[in-house]
Structure formats: C-alpha cells, structure tokens
Backbone bond lengths (Angstrom), bond angles and torsions (degrees), N, CA, C in turn:
res aa  C-N    CA-C-N  psi(-1)  N-CA   C-N-CA  omega(-1)  CA-C   N-CA-C  phi
1 M - - - 1.415 - - 1.563 110.96 -
2 S 1.275 114.13 127.89 1.490 119.82 -175.23 1.591 109.02 -96.01
3 L 1.268 115.63 161.49 1.436 119.53 178.24 1.553 108.40 -144.06
4 I 1.313 114.74 158.82 1.405 122.56 -179.29 1.528 107.24 -100.90
5 C 1.358 118.48 129.78 1.439 123.04 -173.94 1.550 107.03 -121.15
6 P 1.303 121.53 102.26 1.488 124.38 179.37 1.489 114.36 -64.10
7 A 1.307 115.81 131.31 1.451 115.81 176.85 1.520 117.41 -95.30
8 V 1.362 113.77 144.74 1.514 118.64 172.08 1.354 108.85 -120.41
9 L 1.469 112.59 129.89 1.409 122.15 172.10 1.539 111.00 -130.19
10 A 1.226 120.97 124.07 1.524 120.92 -175.75 1.530 111.17 -145.31
11 A 1.308 111.44 140.15 1.460 113.59 -178.39 1.590 114.80 -90.80
12 D 1.350 111.85 -8.95 1.521 112.62 178.28 1.598 106.38 -145.84
13 P 1.318 115.17 160.84 1.449 118.83 -175.13 1.550 116.59 -63.12
14 Q 1.303 115.38 -28.67 1.536 118.26 175.92 1.495 110.95 -66.60
15 D 1.272 117.43 -47.80 1.487 122.26 -178.61 1.553 108.64 -66.53
16 Y 1.306 113.90 -34.29 1.484 119.27 -176.25 1.577 105.74 -69.22
17 R 1.330 119.39 -42.93 1.456 121.11 -178.54 1.556 107.60 -64.01
18 R 1.315 111.04 -49.48 1.545 110.73 174.67 1.475 116.15 -48.19
19 K 1.314 116.50 -53.92 1.470 119.54 -178.94 1.543 115.78 -61.21
20 I 1.320 113.58 -42.56 1.462 121.61 178.18 1.550 107.42 -56.90
21 N 1.289 117.81 -48.89 1.419 123.46 177.53 1.543 113.24 -60.08
22 I 1.291 120.46 -36.90 1.371 122.99 174.53 1.507 114.48 -60.91
23 V 1.346 113.12 -58.24 1.481 120.81 -174.23 1.508 116.63 -66.72
24 T 1.344 111.75 -38.00 1.497 113.56 -174.59 1.500 110.29 -78.82
25 A 1.321 122.02 -6.14 1.453 125.94 173.26 1.623 107.93 -70.45
26 F 1.281 118.98 -20.74 1.443 120.19 -179.81 1.414 117.20 -131.51
27 A 1.395 122.04 -12.39 1.414 124.95 -174.08 1.548 107.11 -125.68
28 K 1.411 113.73 138.02 1.511 119.38 175.70 1.468 112.37 -98.29
29 R 1.324 118.10 -6.20 1.506 117.52 172.29 1.518 107.50 -132.33
30 I 1.310 114.88 127.60 1.500 118.66 -172.97 1.619 106.57 -127.78
31 H 1.325 111.13 164.69 1.440 120.56 178.57 1.496 113.43 -122.76
32 I 1.399 116.85 111.71 1.440 117.43 -173.76 1.665 107.95 -100.39
33 D 1.328 113.57 116.01 1.409 119.58 175.31 1.466 115.15 -85.64
34 L 1.372 118.96 126.88 1.409 125.26 177.39 1.531 110.63 -122.68
35 S 1.341 113.60 122.68 1.477 115.24 -176.26 1.609 106.94 -120.41
36 D 1.269 113.04 152.28 1.449 125.20 -177.40 1.418 120.88 -94.98
37 G 1.438 117.57 -8.46 1.407 124.55 -169.29 1.488 118.00 67.45
38 D 1.389 116.25 11.36 1.404 122.78 178.65 1.610 111.49 -124.49
39 F 1.373 114.22 -68.41 1.449 120.89 175.03 1.445 103.12 -64.79
40 A 1.420 119.94 -49.69 1.451 119.96 175.64 1.627 110.06 -109.69
41 P 1.288 116.96 139.26 1.435 114.91 -179.28 1.513 105.86 -75.11
42 G 1.401 111.02 152.05 1.447 120.82 -176.82 1.529 109.32 83.33
43 R 1.266 116.80 140.47 1.487 122.14 -178.49 1.511 110.48 -109.47
44 S 1.233 116.97 128.75 1.483 122.50 -178.55 1.579 109.44 -93.49
45 I 1.301 117.58 -172.14 1.404 119.27 168.68 1.506 110.17 -60.75
46 N 1.331 120.97 159.10 1.383 129.59 176.34 1.553 107.43 -68.62
47 P 1.396 114.56 144.76 1.513 113.94 175.96 1.512 114.74 -51.43
48 I 1.271 119.47 -38.10 1.498 126.79 -175.97 1.516 107.08 -60.62
49 Q 1.339 117.82 -29.20 1.509 118.92 -177.02 1.534 110.85 -85.04
50 A 1.285 121.52 2.54 1.445 122.44 -177.19 1.542 110.68 -78.44
51 W 1.313 117.72 136.90 1.498 121.74 178.00 1.507 105.50 -155.29
52 W 1.360 115.21 167.02 1.436 123.37 179.60 1.488 107.58 -161.59
53 P 1.366 118.62 151.41 1.386 123.29 -178.48 1.483 113.53 -64.20
54 P 1.367 118.56 153.69 1.484 125.04 -179.54 1.498 105.54 -62.76
55 G 1.298 113.92 144.04 1.530 120.13 177.65 1.490 111.75 91.43
56 V 1.323 120.00 -8.80 1.528 121.50 178.62 1.566 105.29 -103.24
57 L 1.359 106.15 144.04 1.523 115.19 178.23 1.563 102.56 -98.37
58 A 1.392 113.30 124.52 1.455 116.36 176.37 1.476 114.05 -116.37
59 D 1.427 115.38 127.69 1.379 117.58 172.73 1.556 111.21 -97.16
60 I 1.270 116.17 124.29 1.475 117.11 -179.31 1.572 111.58 -98.00
61 H 1.206 116.36 121.88 1.477 130.34 -178.50 1.504 113.90 -96.81
62 L 1.266 120.37 91.17 1.445 124.04 -176.24 1.586 111.65 -81.83
63 M 1.258 114.96 93.13 1.453 120.49 -179.78 1.664 103.65 -88.24
64 Y 1.326 110.88 68.14 1.508 118.90 -175.83 1.558 110.05 -126.25
65 R 1.279 113.31 143.39 1.461 118.56 177.36 1.456 111.50 -72.51
66 H 1.393 120.05 -31.25 1.482 122.02 179.92 1.614 106.02 -126.14
67 P 1.295 116.16 74.40 1.467 114.36 177.81 1.471 120.80 -63.59
68 L 1.436 112.78 -15.44 1.490 116.93 -177.05 1.513 110.94 -62.48
69 E 1.348 118.65 -25.34 1.453 127.55 -175.17 1.496 106.32 -63.36
70 H 1.360 120.01 -26.07 1.438 122.03 -176.35 1.505 114.44 -112.34
71 I 1.249 117.98 21.47 1.454 124.69 -173.94 1.572 105.78 -62.56
72 E 1.231 122.53 -50.55 1.563 123.10 -175.88 1.503 105.54 -69.77
73 T 1.252 123.32 -30.01 1.573 120.14 176.92 1.550 106.79 -63.24
74 M 1.390 113.60 -45.05 1.468 114.76 176.60 1.559 114.13 -55.68
75 V 1.294 114.73 -43.51 1.451 121.12 -179.19 1.595 106.83 -61.27
76 S 1.340 116.86 -44.08 1.455 118.66 -173.39 1.531 109.57 -74.95
77 L 1.313 119.81 -34.66 1.478 120.52 179.50 1.558 111.68 -73.73
78 G 1.303 117.89 -33.61 1.455 120.16 179.61 1.460 118.68 61.21
79 P 1.320 118.06 44.58 1.475 120.32 178.04 1.577 115.21 -61.97
80 N 1.313 109.85 163.74 1.572 109.24 176.65 1.504 108.94 -62.73
81 L 1.316 119.39 -37.27 1.456 126.02 176.63 1.537 110.82 -137.51
82 A 1.305 116.60 143.30 1.432 119.06 169.06 1.560 102.16 -116.31
83 I 1.364 113.42 114.94 1.488 118.59 -175.71 1.519 113.45 -106.71
84 I 1.267 116.88 123.91 1.533 121.03 -175.26 1.589 103.03 -119.16
85 H 1.318 112.24 160.65 1.463 113.92 -174.93 1.489 107.82 -98.62
86 A 1.346 115.84 142.48 1.485 126.98 178.91 1.569 108.75 -59.56
87 E 1.289 116.74 -24.61 1.501 121.04 -173.03 1.542 111.81 -96.12
88 A 1.379 118.08 2.83 1.445 124.62 177.10 1.575 107.84 -69.50
89 E 1.391 111.47 173.15 1.372 116.60 179.73 1.604 115.83 -111.50
90 G 1.200 116.66 152.43 1.504 117.84 177.75 1.615 108.30 113.27
91 D 1.271 113.26 -174.08 1.459 119.49 -176.41 1.571 110.94 -81.29
92 L 1.318 118.50 76.33 1.445 123.78 -168.40 1.498 105.02 -66.00
93 A 1.263 120.43 -41.68 1.544 117.05 -175.92 1.489 109.80 -71.76
94 G 1.357 119.18 -32.28 1.450 118.62 171.32 1.495 113.23 -61.66
95 M 1.265 120.06 -43.57 1.457 129.07 177.40 1.558 109.54 -56.00
96 M 1.377 113.08 -54.62 1.419 115.89 178.54 1.488 116.13 -59.36
97 E 1.252 115.68 -40.40 1.503 121.50 178.40 1.593 112.48 -66.45
98 H 1.339 110.65 -37.48 1.508 114.43 175.74 1.502 111.90 -63.97
99 L 1.309 117.85 -45.76 1.416 123.51 -174.74 1.574 110.25 -68.05
100 K 1.267 116.97 -36.57 1.467 121.07 177.31 1.557 107.59 -69.08
101 R 1.389 121.55 -38.80 1.350 116.09 173.35 1.534 118.42 -64.86
102 C 1.345 111.48 -14.50 1.439 114.17 178.56 1.527 105.31 -98.74
103 G 1.166 121.68 10.30 1.481 123.72 174.72 1.466 115.28 86.70
104 Q 1.316 118.25 15.34 1.506 121.27 -179.12 1.509 111.17 -101.46
105 K 1.252 114.14 132.70 1.471 123.65 173.12 1.489 113.51 -72.92
106 I 1.361 117.90 139.63 1.415 122.17 -170.65 1.572 109.69 -121.45
107 G 1.308 109.78 143.03 1.406 116.41 175.75 1.530 110.65 -124.80
108 L 1.358 119.13 148.99 1.375 128.83 -179.55 1.408 110.51 -115.62
109 A 1.384 124.61 121.61 1.485 126.36 169.82 1.426 110.69 -98.81
110 M 1.250 113.24 142.95 1.559 120.59 176.89 1.490 110.39 -123.24
111 L 1.343 117.58 122.36 1.471 118.95 169.79 1.470 115.79 -60.90
112 A 1.287 121.26 169.10 1.410 129.94 -171.05 1.644 110.04 -55.62
113 D 1.405 115.29 -41.94 1.340 117.23 -170.80 1.486 111.91 -92.77
114 T 1.340 125.51 3.27 1.447 128.81 178.98 1.526 106.88 -91.67
115 E 1.343 111.11 122.83 1.482 118.69 177.87 1.584 111.84 -91.45
116 P 1.199 114.56 139.76 1.521 120.22 -173.36 1.460 112.21 -53.54
117 D 1.415 118.55 -35.79 1.479 119.04 -172.44 1.490 108.50 -72.80
118 R 1.376 118.62 -20.46 1.438 118.55 176.96 1.482 114.72 -76.40
119 V 1.295 119.75 -15.11 1.533 118.78 -176.81 1.555 104.43 -132.06
120 S 1.376 114.57 41.56 1.472 119.91 -173.64 1.522 110.96 -65.63
121 Q 1.271 116.91 -32.61 1.491 119.72 173.48 1.454 117.90 -60.86
122 L 1.337 113.66 -46.19 1.473 120.00 174.79 1.615 111.68 -64.02
123 I 1.313 111.98 -37.03 1.490 112.92 -177.67 1.473 111.21 -67.24
124 G 1.340 112.15 -34.04 1.547 120.65 -178.58 1.483 111.29 -63.32
125 L 1.363 114.65 -27.56 1.495 122.27 -178.27 1.535 111.89 -87.75
126 A 1.274 116.85 -16.56 1.508 119.28 -169.16 1.464 112.18 -84.06
127 D 1.368 114.47 145.12 1.469 122.41 166.64 1.548 113.24 -82.79
128 H 1.388 114.65 -20.59 1.459 122.81 -171.16 1.544 104.78 -149.19
129 V 1.372 111.49 135.85 1.486 115.74 172.63 1.548 110.27 -121.57
130 L 1.345 113.93 119.29 1.499 115.49 -173.20 1.632 106.61 -101.46
131 I 1.300 112.56 121.21 1.551 118.08 173.09 1.462 109.52 -86.47
132 F 1.345 112.02 114.17 1.461 116.54 -171.04 1.567 111.44 -100.68
133 S 1.341 112.78 130.22 1.399 117.32 -172.95 1.556 108.08 -137.29
134 G 1.346 115.51 24.66 1.522 122.58 -168.97 1.530 104.00 -110.50
135 K 1.352 108.11 -163.57 1.345 121.21 172.12 1.519 114.89 -107.05
136 L 1.275 118.53 119.22 1.410 121.45 -179.23 1.546 116.93 -52.36
137 G 1.290 124.66 116.99 1.343 124.80 172.43 1.506 112.43 89.65
138 S 1.279 124.18 6.41 1.477 124.30 -179.59 1.550 108.58 -149.98
139 Y 1.293 117.57 160.72 1.320 123.83 167.40 1.489 115.83 -74.08
140 G 1.360 118.62 153.43 1.480 119.74 -180.00 1.479 110.93 103.35
141 G 1.284 111.57 -163.77 1.480 119.53 -173.40 1.567 108.14 101.02
142 S 1.313 111.76 163.53 1.422 115.65 -179.12 1.478 111.84 -106.90
143 A 1.251 117.20 157.61 1.512 119.17 179.87 1.451 110.59 -96.19
144 D 1.316 111.63 104.34 1.566 120.69 178.01 1.525 103.84 -79.87
145 L 1.272 115.29 99.43 1.553 121.02 -174.65 1.543 109.26 -72.56
146 S 1.315 120.22 -14.48 1.403 120.70 175.71 1.585 112.84 -63.28
147 L 1.360 117.23 -22.04 1.407 124.26 -178.29 1.585 110.78 -72.59
148 L 1.362 115.57 -13.88 1.397 118.43 177.10 1.514 109.05 -63.50
149 Q 1.246 124.51 -17.66 1.375 125.28 -178.74 1.629 111.06 -69.51
150 K 1.337 114.03 -17.39 1.506 115.61 175.95 1.496 111.69 -66.38
151 I 1.278 118.61 -19.51 1.453 120.47 -170.75 1.672 110.73 -60.96
152 G 1.293 110.11 -43.43 1.434 116.34 -177.51 1.548 111.04 -61.95
153 A 1.375 114.14 -37.90 1.543 117.18 -177.24 1.477 107.56 -74.30
154 V 1.351 115.15 -36.58 1.573 117.68 179.08 1.472 107.30 -59.10
155 K 1.369 118.84 -49.79 1.388 123.54 -172.79 1.479 111.55 -67.78
156 R 1.328 121.30 -28.48 1.436 121.08 175.83 1.507 111.39 -71.51
157 I 1.324 119.37 -27.43 1.432 123.00 175.97 1.481 109.39 -85.03
158 N 1.264 125.49 -41.99 1.478 127.43 -176.08 1.607 106.84 -143.09
159 S 1.351 112.34 93.60 1.461 114.33 -173.55 1.514 112.36 -72.64
160 Q 1.333 115.83 -11.42 1.509 115.46 -179.08 1.565 113.35 -102.44
161 A 1.340 114.51 7.73 1.439 116.95 178.90 1.579 112.12 -74.40
162 E 1.250 118.32 132.83 1.447 122.98 173.34 1.478 106.45 -72.37
163 I 1.406 119.68 134.94 1.361 123.80 177.48 1.531 116.65 -99.33
164 G 1.309 114.11 127.96 1.454 116.26 -178.58 1.585 108.78 -118.10
165 W 1.263 116.59 162.99 1.488 124.26 179.46 1.475 107.86 -137.09
166 D 1.359 119.04 132.66 1.459 127.32 178.78 1.522 112.72 -138.74
167 G 1.396 113.30 116.11 1.494 116.32 -179.74 1.518 113.82 134.19
168 G 1.336 115.43 103.34 1.516 117.81 171.36 1.425 117.77 77.91
169 A 1.378 124.71 8.89 1.385 129.60 -179.27 1.521 111.12 -66.80
170 D 1.321 121.50 123.25 1.440 123.01 -178.12 1.551 105.90 -149.37
171 P 1.340 112.37 -178.83 1.614 115.18 -175.48 1.533 107.71 -60.70
172 S 1.361 121.68 -25.44 1.392 119.15 -170.53 1.671 110.44 -79.47
173 N 1.224 117.93 -12.55 1.447 119.75 -171.89 1.443 116.01 -135.14
174 V 1.348 122.55 -13.25 1.424 122.95 -176.23 1.511 114.56 -59.20
175 Q 1.270 121.43 -31.92 1.388 129.00 172.55 1.501 112.55 -54.68
176 T 1.462 111.21 -54.49 1.507 114.94 -179.55 1.557 111.19 -65.32
177 I 1.330 120.17 -35.37 1.315 123.73 178.67 1.590 116.47 -63.20
178 A 1.440 108.31 -42.92 1.489 111.52 176.63 1.425 109.41 -74.00
179 A 1.280 125.38 -35.24 1.527 124.53 179.55 1.411 113.84 -63.54
180 A 1.444 116.33 -22.49 1.526 117.65 -179.53 1.513 111.76 -79.43
181 G 1.441 116.34 -9.21 1.382 113.65 178.59 1.531 113.34 118.76
182 V 1.338 117.42 2.90 1.497 121.45 -179.88 1.491 108.26 -78.21
183 E 1.331 118.06 132.26 1.394 117.74 -175.36 1.548 111.60 -104.82
184 V 1.340 116.89 -22.29 1.415 119.82 174.40 1.471 112.27 -125.98
185 I 1.274 121.59 114.47 1.410 125.42 -173.98 1.524 105.49 -108.65
186 V 1.377 113.91 114.17 1.385 121.93 -179.90 1.572 111.60 -87.15
187 A 1.283 113.45 123.79 1.477 119.52 -177.22 1.583 109.63 -124.17
188 G 1.344 114.60 114.41 1.455 122.58 -177.76 1.459 108.94 -100.40
189 G 1.403 114.28 -84.52 1.425 124.00 -173.20 1.444 112.90 -54.67
190 S 1.368 122.31 -43.55 1.411 125.37 -171.89 1.542 109.90 -65.56
191 I 1.405 119.15 -29.39 1.470 122.11 173.13 1.464 114.65 -88.98
192 M 1.306 116.88 -51.70 1.536 122.53 -174.60 1.369 111.19 -66.54
193 Q 1.379 122.71 -30.59 1.422 123.89 -173.91 1.508 113.29 -96.69
194 A 1.415 113.17 6.18 1.534 120.14 -179.88 1.457 111.28 -84.87
195 G 1.314 115.45 149.26 1.456 117.59 179.72 1.513 110.74 -61.71
196 D 1.390 118.71 -28.58 1.420 122.71 -177.77 1.588 107.08 -133.35
197 P 1.357 118.81 86.10 1.428 117.78 -172.85 1.553 117.51 -59.77
198 A 1.385 115.82 -28.45 1.515 116.90 175.28 1.539 109.74 -68.97
199 A 1.310 117.52 -37.50 1.363 119.10 -174.39 1.589 110.57 -72.61
200 E 1.389 115.67 -35.98 1.434 119.12 171.05 1.405 116.08 -67.38
201 Y 1.298 121.10 -39.75 1.469 123.46 170.51 1.583 110.86 -55.52
202 A 1.236 117.02 -49.29 1.493 122.23 -179.96 1.533 112.57 -58.37
203 K 1.343 113.84 -40.31 1.442 119.24 176.28 1.450 115.36 -62.00
204 L 1.442 114.29 -46.13 1.466 119.51 175.35 1.557 110.58 -62.34
205 A 1.340 117.00 -45.82 1.423 117.30 -173.89 1.554 109.45 -65.86
206 N 1.216 119.97 -38.96 1.473 126.24 178.38 1.538 114.15 -67.45
207 S 1.292 114.96 -24.17 1.441 122.74 176.49 1.528 109.65 -69.40
208 I 1.323 114.15 -32.66 1.577 116.33 -177.42 1.536 115.01 -106.55
209 S 1.383 115.12 -0.40 1.397 120.17 -179.85 1.501 112.14 -68.10
C-alpha cells in the first residue's frame, strides 16, 4: 500500500509554521526537507528549529554534506525517520548504527546517478531507501521514471527496506510510481504550489488508493 507524504521546505521559522499547519491539517505523515546551502543550494531552517504536532509522523530529510554534525539533534527530535544522503561525507555507516542503537529509524537517500550496488553497506543498514529524482533544496523537478529500476537492486540488498520516492510526483505519474513498488511518495511542489493543497493531496491519494 502506497501513501502520499507532503513535503515541507522553509527558509525561516514563520514560513515553516505556516506550511506545517497547512499539511498537518490533512496528512498524518509528512516529509521535512532541511538543506545546508552547500550540499543542497539554499539554506532552510536549522534542524533544531524543526517541530511538528503530536500524532503526526515526520520524516526528516537531511540534505547536508556533513550530517554527523546533527546526529544528537536527530536523537533529541525523534522523527519517524532521519534520512541522510548516500553522497554525504563522513562516517555514514557509523552514524546510522549509532542512531539505530538510540532507537531511531534511518533512511538513506540516493541521488539519480548513485547506483545501489555502490552503497550496499548503507542500504543494508537502512529502514527506508529514498530514490531521489528532484531538485536539491527546492520544490519541483521532474520525475525520471527510469530510476524506478533501482527498486529491484535495493530489495536484493535489503528486502525489508521501505521504498520512498522524492521528485516530480504529480497526478500524471503517481500511479506508475506506486505500481513499481514505491511505498512512500513524497510530493512537495505539486501540493504546496497548488491553489488548494488539501484538494491536490486528496487527488494524489485517490489516484493510488
């Protein structure tokens, strides 16, 4: 069963609050994008400023070159998932293992040109693998559906990993993405840039129900 996960990306706390209030009015699982202005262009709120209402599952996507600097913040926030990039720098396996020992579920995001076999150790440690087809640090991007072929390789490495998709999901392609085996479809621009975000979310959800 697939689900739609609205994405929140904000550069300041006021805009973050506005967007959180919008998406949590209709979604119980959300995706919070945090960018460092280095690995991902554009700087978002700081990780320590992230929050969400009780009863909401929040996946935090750290688009950071050095995610280890925020390991204790992830422990203190306790998101549903802490997602780091396979292309980031530092002891990523060590970070993942530490967070798992702290009871934190871990996600691994892969950019379009990263092949699963190159990061098999990290995939093996992950609870969730996010196939990324978007634009780092901004809403939008196109859905390169050829990247769906990575799902088979990921599942051969870690059959228990939840599969996510981020980038270009809209009513024209969510059925294809879901049918390929993606369980969590992140939708940012299509929802947040819509005139009626709740109606757009419902349209996407109904397309895959």
